[in-house]
TIFIBA-708803 format. One line per 10 residues: number of its first residue (from 1); for each residue x negated, y, z of C-alpha. Coordinates in nm, 3 decimals. Example, Ala and Ser with C-alpha at 12.3 -4.5 7.8 and 13.67 -1.06 7.14 Angstrom:
BEGIN
1> -1.230 -0.450 0.780; -1.367 -0.106 0.714
//
This chain:
BEGIN
1> 3.047 2.425 -4.690; 2.709 2.247 -4.710; 2.635 2.077 -5.046; 2.376 1.802 -5.059; 2.093 1.838 -5.311; 2.224 1.543 -5.513; 2.572 1.691 -5.541; 2.427 2.032 -5.629; 2.234 1.866 -5.911; 2.553 1.713 -6.045
11> 2.725 2.053 -6.031; 2.446 2.222 -6.229; 2.439 1.940 -6.481; 2.810 1.980 -6.526; 2.749 2.340 -6.632; 2.524 2.224 -6.914; 2.202 2.325 -6.746; 1.901 2.108 -6.825; 1.700 2.009 -6.520; 1.372 1.821 -6.528
21> 1.309 1.607 -6.220; 1.030 1.360 -6.180; 0.989 1.087 -5.926; 0.728 0.815 -5.904; 0.990 0.576 -5.767; 1.257 0.662 -6.016; 1.484 0.815 -5.739; 1.538 1.178 -5.655; 1.321 1.285 -5.358; 1.394 1.588 -5.142
31> 1.149 1.809 -4.961; 0.963 1.676 -4.658; 1.068 1.817 -4.320; 1.003 1.748 -3.955; 1.262 1.566 -3.736; 1.225 1.502 -3.362; 1.447 1.318 -3.110; 1.433 1.389 -2.735; 1.612 1.170 -2.478; 1.822 1.332 -2.208
41> 1.962 1.004 -2.080; 1.869 0.727 -2.024; 1.504 0.786 -1.939; 1.216 0.558 -2.026; 1.196 0.263 -1.781; 1.526 0.374 -1.630; 1.806 0.148 -1.510; 2.123 0.104 -1.717; 2.456 -0.055 -1.629; 2.751 -0.178 -1.837
51> 2.851 0.164 -1.974; 2.535 0.323 -2.117; 2.560 0.692 -2.198; 2.307 0.777 -2.470; 2.249 1.153 -2.486; 1.978 1.309 -2.705; 1.881 1.641 -2.856; 1.721 1.689 -3.196; 1.502 1.946 -3.366; 1.456 1.953 -3.742
61> 1.361 2.175 -4.033; 1.676 2.078 -4.219; 2.028 1.992 -4.106; 2.073 1.658 -3.930; 2.301 1.419 -4.117; 2.327 1.113 -3.886; 2.204 0.998 -3.546; 2.226 0.624 -3.472; 2.143 0.430 -3.156; 2.035 0.066 -3.140
71> 2.043 -0.088 -2.791; 1.934 -0.449 -2.788; 2.104 -0.512 -3.123; 2.419 -0.308 -3.057; 2.425 -0.027 -3.316; 2.641 0.281 -3.269; 2.667 0.629 -3.424; 2.625 0.935 -3.201; 2.860 1.234 -3.222; 2.752 1.598 -3.203
81> 2.901 1.832 -2.941; 2.772 2.127 -2.737; 2.422 2.116 -2.882; 2.351 1.746 -2.831; 2.431 1.402 -2.970; 2.595 1.135 -2.754; 2.775 0.803 -2.739; 2.861 0.539 -2.480; 2.751 0.183 -2.551; 2.934 -0.105 -2.383
91> 2.685 -0.359 -2.247; 2.938 -0.576 -2.064; 2.806 -0.931 -2.045; 2.442 -0.836 -2.100; 2.175 -1.026 -1.911; 1.946 -0.876 -1.651; 1.611 -0.749 -1.774; 1.432 -0.504 -2.007; 1.603 -0.381 -2.323; 1.479 -0.176 -2.618
101> 1.670 0.140 -2.711; 1.593 0.326 -3.031; 1.760 0.639 -3.166; 1.716 0.730 -3.532; 1.789 1.085 -3.648; 1.811 1.143 -4.026; 1.835 1.482 -4.195; 2.014 1.566 -4.522; 1.694 1.499 -4.719; 1.646 1.153 -4.558
111> 1.364 1.264 -4.330; 1.375 1.058 -4.010; 1.247 1.028 -3.658; 1.285 0.704 -3.458; 1.244 0.744 -3.083; 1.218 0.418 -2.886; 1.217 0.367 -2.511; 1.242 0.068 -2.276; 1.528 0.047 -2.027; 1.621 -0.211 -1.766
121> 1.970 -0.363 -1.746; 2.027 -0.413 -1.373; 2.371 -0.404 -1.215; 2.420 -0.282 -0.855; 2.475 -0.545 -0.585; 2.828 -0.679 -0.535; 2.966 -0.708 -0.180; 3.204 -0.986 -0.081; 3.377 -0.912 0.249; 3.487 -1.204 0.467
131> 3.569 -1.037 0.797; 3.690 -0.791 0.917; 3.928 -0.708 0.636; 4.036 -0.356 0.543; 4.284 -0.198 0.789; 4.188 -0.450 1.058; 4.202 -0.362 1.426; 3.897 -0.464 1.625; 3.778 -0.452 1.984; 3.445 -0.311 2.099
141> 3.263 -0.623 1.975; 3.370 -0.820 1.669; 3.220 -1.057 1.411; 3.106 -0.925 1.074; 3.069 -1.164 0.782; 2.984 -1.057 0.427; 2.760 -1.155 0.137; 2.560 -0.959 -0.119; 2.512 -1.087 -0.476; 2.285 -0.935 -0.741
151> 2.219 -1.016 -1.108; 1.842 -0.989 -1.064; 1.625 -1.292 -0.985; 1.509 -1.142 -0.653; 1.868 -1.104 -0.526; 1.960 -0.868 -0.242; 1.688 -0.749 -0.009; 1.925 -0.630 0.267; 2.290 -0.626 0.372; 2.428 -0.418 0.659
161> 2.736 -0.263 0.815; 2.711 0.111 0.859; 2.934 0.373 1.017; 3.050 0.651 0.781; 3.145 1.006 0.875; 3.412 1.007 0.601; 3.735 0.809 0.587; 3.734 0.829 0.206; 3.377 0.738 0.113; 3.047 0.599 0.241
171> 2.895 0.928 0.359; 2.615 1.009 0.606; 2.610 0.652 0.727; 2.429 0.512 1.031; 2.358 0.140 1.083; 2.570 -0.082 1.309; 2.427 -0.425 1.221; 2.190 -0.536 0.941; 2.008 -0.837 0.801; 1.719 -0.872 0.559
181> 1.871 -1.092 0.290; 2.200 -1.159 0.114; 2.410 -1.281 0.410; 2.549 -1.083 0.702; 2.684 -1.295 0.986; 2.645 -1.102 1.309; 2.838 -0.946 1.594; 2.895 -0.571 1.573; 2.913 -0.362 1.888; 3.095 -0.028 1.866
191> 3.127 0.035 2.237; 3.003 0.389 2.177; 3.339 0.455 2.011; 3.621 0.515 2.260; 3.934 0.302 2.244; 4.183 0.422 1.986; 3.925 0.571 1.749; 3.947 0.471 1.389; 3.623 0.358 1.228; 3.518 0.418 0.872
201> 3.257 0.155 0.793; 3.060 0.046 0.488; 2.928 -0.297 0.406; 2.620 -0.203 0.207; 2.380 -0.420 0.008; 2.044 -0.326 -0.147; 1.874 -0.502 -0.441; 1.505 -0.527 -0.535; 1.527 -0.205 -0.740; 1.668 -0.010 -0.446
211> 2.018 0.007 -0.591; 2.301 0.009 -0.339; 2.639 -0.159 -0.366; 2.896 -0.091 -0.097; 3.247 -0.170 0.018; 3.439 0.081 0.230; 3.623 -0.086 0.520; 3.872 0.105 0.736; 3.894 -0.021 1.093; 4.056 0.080 1.418
221> 3.884 0.018 1.751; 4.158 -0.072 2.000; 4.040 -0.200 2.337; 4.285 -0.049 2.586; 4.445 -0.228 2.884; 4.783 -0.068 2.811; 4.806 -0.222 2.462; 4.970 -0.550 2.362; 4.967 -0.655 1.995; 5.321 -0.738 1.882
231> 5.299 -0.753 1.500; 5.074 -0.708 1.196; 5.089 -0.681 0.816; 4.866 -0.729 0.515; 4.826 -0.352 0.475; 4.839 -0.014 0.646; 5.158 0.033 0.852; 5.326 0.367 0.774; 5.675 0.321 0.923; 5.834 0.095 1.184
241> 6.186 -0.011 1.277; 6.294 -0.276 1.524; 6.348 -0.521 1.237; 6.096 -0.424 0.967; 5.751 -0.282 0.898; 5.670 -0.060 0.598; 5.311 -0.086 0.480; 5.080 0.014 0.197; 4.771 -0.165 0.076; 4.546 -0.253 -0.214
251> 4.659 -0.505 -0.476; 4.298 -0.610 -0.523; 3.996 -0.444 -0.361; 3.945 -0.103 -0.518; 4.234 -0.136 -0.764; 4.582 -0.002 -0.717; 4.814 0.042 -0.423; 5.132 -0.131 -0.321; 5.424 -0.060 -0.090; 5.564 -0.357 0.097
261> 5.817 -0.441 0.367; 5.779 -0.709 0.634; 6.078 -0.874 0.794; 5.972 -0.892 1.159; 6.213 -1.175 1.227; 6.102 -1.414 0.953; 5.750 -1.279 0.902; 5.807 -1.259 0.524; 5.631 -0.973 0.342; 5.787 -0.840 0.020
271> 5.612 -0.613 -0.232; 5.859 -0.340 -0.331; 5.645 -0.118 -0.556; 5.294 -0.160 -0.694; 5.058 0.050 -0.900; 5.079 -0.182 -1.198; 5.397 -0.003 -1.306; 5.436 0.292 -1.070; 5.263 0.592 -0.924; 5.341 0.612 -0.555
281> 5.412 0.881 -0.301; 5.400 0.615 -0.031; 5.340 0.844 0.272; 5.690 0.980 0.212; 5.856 0.639 0.187; 6.076 0.569 0.491; 6.255 0.267 0.631; 6.631 0.254 0.673; 6.843 -0.010 0.853; 6.923 -0.149 0.506
291> 6.582 -0.121 0.337; 6.378 0.185 0.242; 6.396 0.515 0.053; 6.092 0.613 -0.155; 6.001 0.878 -0.413; 5.821 0.707 -0.702; 5.678 0.827 -1.034; 5.721 0.580 -1.319; 5.417 0.554 -1.545; 5.642 0.489 -1.844
301> 5.887 0.764 -1.750; 5.664 1.070 -1.770; 5.588 1.315 -1.488; 5.935 1.319 -1.328; 5.955 1.168 -0.984; 6.262 0.965 -0.897; 6.408 0.866 -0.561; 6.469 0.495 -0.511; 6.692 0.314 -0.260; 6.562 -0.040 -0.206
311> 6.766 -0.290 -0.006; 6.633 -0.578 0.203; 6.810 -0.831 -0.018; 6.608 -0.703 -0.318; 6.854 -0.460 -0.482; 6.697 -0.140 -0.620; 6.893 0.181 -0.693; 6.755 0.473 -0.894; 6.910 0.769 -0.711; 6.779 1.027 -0.959
321> 6.515 1.295 -1.011; 6.334 1.424 -0.705; 6.123 1.744 -0.695; 6.059 1.803 -0.326; 5.914 1.617 -0.031; 6.171 1.696 0.241; 6.300 1.339 0.251; 6.457 1.224 0.581; 6.628 0.905 0.694; 6.827 0.864 1.017
331> 7.028 0.555 1.090; 7.262 0.498 0.791; 7.196 0.833 0.625; 6.929 0.990 0.405; 6.889 1.349 0.290; 6.655 1.536 0.060; 6.599 1.876 -0.097; 6.566 1.898 -0.476; 6.423 2.190 -0.670; 6.656 2.295 -0.949
341> 6.412 2.482 -1.174; 6.051 2.394 -1.251; 5.880 2.545 -1.063; 6.165 2.630 -0.824; 6.190 2.958 -0.637; 6.210 2.968 -0.256; 6.591 2.950 -0.256; 6.644 2.754 -0.578; 6.707 2.421 -0.406; 6.993 2.175 -0.363
351> 7.053 1.974 -0.045; 7.186 1.619 -0.092; 7.294 1.356 0.160; 7.324 0.983 0.084; 7.563 0.747 0.259; 7.355 0.429 0.267; 7.653 0.206 0.349; 7.877 0.326 0.065; 7.580 0.393 -0.169; 7.708 0.741 -0.257
361> 7.542 1.082 -0.277; 7.704 1.409 -0.168; 7.582 1.755 -0.270; 7.584 1.951 0.058; 7.459 2.291 -0.058; 7.341 2.440 -0.388; 7.145 2.735 -0.250; 6.928 2.677 0.055; 6.586 2.800 0.163; 6.323 2.529 0.132
371> 6.177 2.596 0.478; 6.289 2.274 0.645; 6.603 2.071 0.714; 6.696 1.828 0.990; 6.912 1.517 0.955; 7.083 1.387 1.272; 7.175 1.021 1.341; 7.546 1.105 1.293; 7.478 1.238 0.941; 7.506 1.607 1.025
381> 7.237 1.832 0.876; 7.084 2.162 0.985; 6.946 2.386 0.711; 6.851 2.750 0.650; 7.069 2.981 0.440; 6.921 3.151 0.130; 6.880 3.480 0.320; 6.675 3.290 0.585; 6.858 3.498 0.848; 7.112 3.225 0.927
391> 7.102 2.863 1.047; 7.376 2.640 0.902; 7.518 2.303 1.008; 7.693 2.055 0.780; 7.908 1.814 0.980; 8.202 1.599 0.870; 8.249 1.785 0.542; 8.245 2.131 0.702; 7.970 2.394 0.692; 7.945 2.630 0.989
401> 7.706 2.906 1.090; 7.505 2.817 1.402; 7.327 3.146 1.456; 7.254 3.466 1.268; 7.042 3.745 1.414; 6.917 3.974 1.134; 6.650 4.076 1.065; 6.513 3.764 1.235; 6.455 3.469 1.003; 6.449 3.092 1.072
411> 6.253 2.785 0.967; 6.172 2.422 1.057; 6.489 2.321 1.246; 6.498 2.002 1.458; 6.818 1.840 1.587; 6.933 1.518 1.749; 7.296 1.590 1.666; 7.355 1.825 1.958; 7.088 2.079 2.048; 6.873 2.247 1.785
421> 6.514 2.373 1.810; 6.358 2.596 1.546; 6.108 2.866 1.462; 6.239 3.220 1.494; 6.040 3.494 1.322; 6.035 3.871 1.300; 5.836 4.123 1.099; 5.565 4.276 1.320; 5.402 4.479 1.042; 5.469 4.488 0.666
431> 5.219 4.203 0.624; 5.251 4.018 0.956; 5.512 3.782 1.102; 5.550 3.701 1.470; 5.679 3.357 1.569; 5.868 3.212 1.862; 6.008 2.867 1.936; 6.379 2.879 2.019; 6.632 2.628 2.155; 7.006 2.645 2.082
441> 7.273 2.446 2.263; 7.647 2.515 2.298; 7.598 2.847 2.121; 7.337 2.974 2.369; 6.988 3.053 2.238; 6.681 3.029 2.463; 6.340 3.158 2.356; 6.082 2.910 2.482; 5.780 3.118 2.379; 5.729 3.493 2.340
451> 5.697 3.632 1.988; 5.334 3.615 1.883; 5.126 3.571 1.570; 4.947 3.289 1.758; 5.252 3.092 1.877; 5.197 2.712 1.844; 5.426 2.564 1.578; 5.453 2.200 1.686; 5.773 2.084 1.856; 5.991 1.771 1.856
461> 6.341 1.703 1.990; 6.519 1.381 2.090; 6.811 1.325 2.327; 6.796 1.688 2.446; 6.434 1.634 2.553; 6.215 1.895 2.379; 5.836 1.885 2.355; 5.683 2.212 2.240; 5.364 2.418 2.239; 5.301 2.729 2.447
471> 4.987 2.942 2.486; 4.832 2.957 2.832; 4.671 3.268 2.980; 4.345 3.182 2.801; 4.515 3.158 2.462; 4.483 2.776 2.449; 4.775 2.576 2.307; 4.930 2.359 2.579; 5.215 2.108 2.548; 5.531 2.153 2.758
481> 5.834 1.932 2.812; 6.188 2.069 2.853; 6.439 1.834 3.019; 6.812 1.827 2.933; 6.884 2.030 3.248; 6.642 2.304 3.137; 6.355 2.208 3.370; 6.015 2.268 3.210; 5.698 2.068 3.287; 5.349 2.131 3.158
491> 5.211 1.813 2.999; 4.859 1.914 2.891; 4.588 2.101 3.079; 4.285 2.076 2.854; 4.046 2.354 2.754; 4.098 2.262 2.388; 4.421 2.306 2.194; 4.688 2.036 2.226; 4.960 1.952 1.971; 5.292 1.770 2.010
501> 5.285 1.426 1.845; 5.620 1.267 1.941; 5.892 1.272 2.208; 6.142 1.007 2.316; 6.499 1.017 2.441; 6.369 0.912 2.785; 6.145 1.218 2.814; 5.808 1.051 2.754; 5.592 1.217 2.491; 5.264 1.183 2.306
511> 5.034 1.466 2.208; 4.691 1.510 2.054; 4.401 1.705 2.198; 4.023 1.716 2.203; 3.784 1.800 1.920; 3.988 1.836 1.599; 4.286 1.705 1.800; 4.141 1.356 1.758; 4.261 1.201 2.086; 4.616 1.079 2.158
521> 4.766 1.113 2.507; 5.081 0.984 2.676; 5.281 1.189 2.929; 5.603 1.099 3.109; 5.843 1.298 3.327; 5.725 1.089 3.623; 5.353 1.168 3.604; 5.140 1.473 3.670; 4.855 1.409 3.428; 4.849 1.236 3.086
531> 4.645 0.930 2.996; 4.449 0.887 2.676; 4.589 0.596 2.476; 4.425 0.619 2.134; 4.361 0.827 1.826; 4.584 1.100 1.685; 4.580 0.899 1.361; 4.798 0.637 1.529; 5.170 0.665 1.447; 5.404 0.662 1.749
541> 5.750 0.502 1.740; 6.002 0.496 2.026; 6.275 0.233 2.064; 6.498 0.227 2.373; 6.234 0.392 2.589; 5.952 0.167 2.466; 5.648 0.314 2.289; 5.489 0.140 1.989; 5.174 0.253 1.811; 5.098 0.158 1.451
551> 4.722 0.140 1.410; 4.603 0.026 1.069; 4.753 -0.315 1.006; 4.852 -0.377 1.368; 5.155 -0.279 1.576; 5.100 -0.244 1.950; 5.339 -0.190 2.236; 5.210 0.047 2.502; 5.289 -0.083 2.848; 5.409 0.247 2.991
561> 5.577 0.067 3.284; 5.238 0.048 3.459; 5.141 0.397 3.351; 5.026 0.647 3.615; 4.834 0.972 3.618; 4.511 0.795 3.712; 4.558 0.456 3.543; 4.205 0.458 3.405; 4.060 0.498 3.754; 4.233 0.180 3.870
571> 4.555 0.310 4.029; 4.845 0.137 3.854; 5.148 0.266 4.042; 5.456 0.178 3.834; 5.719 0.419 3.709; 6.067 0.330 3.580; 6.165 0.338 3.213; 6.481 0.548 3.198; 6.713 0.500 2.901; 7.001 0.750 2.892
//
């Protein structure tokens, strides 16, 4: 332990040793040593904001005792760690302009060095967005209104809207519209973006020091003759029923997220959860005819996630702990898979079903493979046995085996209450699995694709209509449609891979294709070629043979009654909507 010279003197005196010290000032003076302070941050003439990180290094002949910073009258000690001294000074409320920063390092013998620099307090510009708001849907041309405010006397030198290559941040931006000054009030033209594409834009302001303030604005460019807007919300629509919309959105710009429900009849929006008291897994929240089911982490409750059943009249039920994401809702039922141990093994899962009418939970199975389940509208559930070599069905309180063909294994079942589609796999080599898509109805299994390591995985089933992927002779993933009578029709013909997006009980389907599967297409049993209707980021919902697309904050109905294989070329031959 280090002992200061003064304390050492007291120790020696306590031993009866006579020491003779002289000082012209009457105080004990230690040896003279060099002390030097070097700034790491901030730099001289640099810009500082409200939280100022002061980081310095020191050199000295003797051990440093204290390092103190003085920024415009705010004095604060620095702490030593990893070879340097640092602190963060809060300058909230400071005025714009130059400030003096001095750091004083003092060694154990009171030798000092005072290093002083000049810094400039200058906050980045602040953007106020007027229109379009976040999650808005726009046409090819739309008005842009925003203002830029700065704390400096010169204000903002420029404000502009720019296109970003990232949905999450202002990255690699290119200008759309701009104005030299603090006000942007112009018309943007994004005709170069095809209909259906989502746009990540930034409203960006620049001040006299070259600092940039920005606001990320997510937009969707919808300008398609098939679309009719039927509803909207104050946030991002993530689920749709005929009576309600489920949406997420910011509480205030840049702070927190909420989950809300809109009553489509009354137009009333209700906030169900918000980030002020919860951590959300909102993409997994799902509407029910009575409200919604959502997994939510309580900030005050630790890391455990709970499942909540919220009712439209405002009642909230805590269903219990929830450790998996296989949540499904169909009509008046919900089901989920819960890991028993932490972390759970592949087969250490329980399957639970909830009766939404009677508000009761039923444990269906205590040992299932967590490789997918499927809940049907009648409450029956398809799941995979622990061995993975058997598909099981729970129906009316009874569990039956649907199919078992060892050593084949199963995963990702889909059912509409009758037929079942699933992945069927076999071991090709000790380290390689081959996959096929299979269809089971009335105890008869049909392989829709040959076993292959490259078999497309996407498939959806509704009303005995099955949309699935199959490789063509060139190895490109194409989408096929299987009708209830077994007839198969190829839906996609592109040179790039296509993926199933949704299928309806009338046989119409949507799929994605193009670069990164960015484009969304519609195909019906009555057409030869699909038509592009939007972006693969749009969510498709089918009700009684009618197609709805949720795009940002807007809900559109797609007028498929005038759909034809060459609609975009001007031929609008009608086709009938068939509802079984």
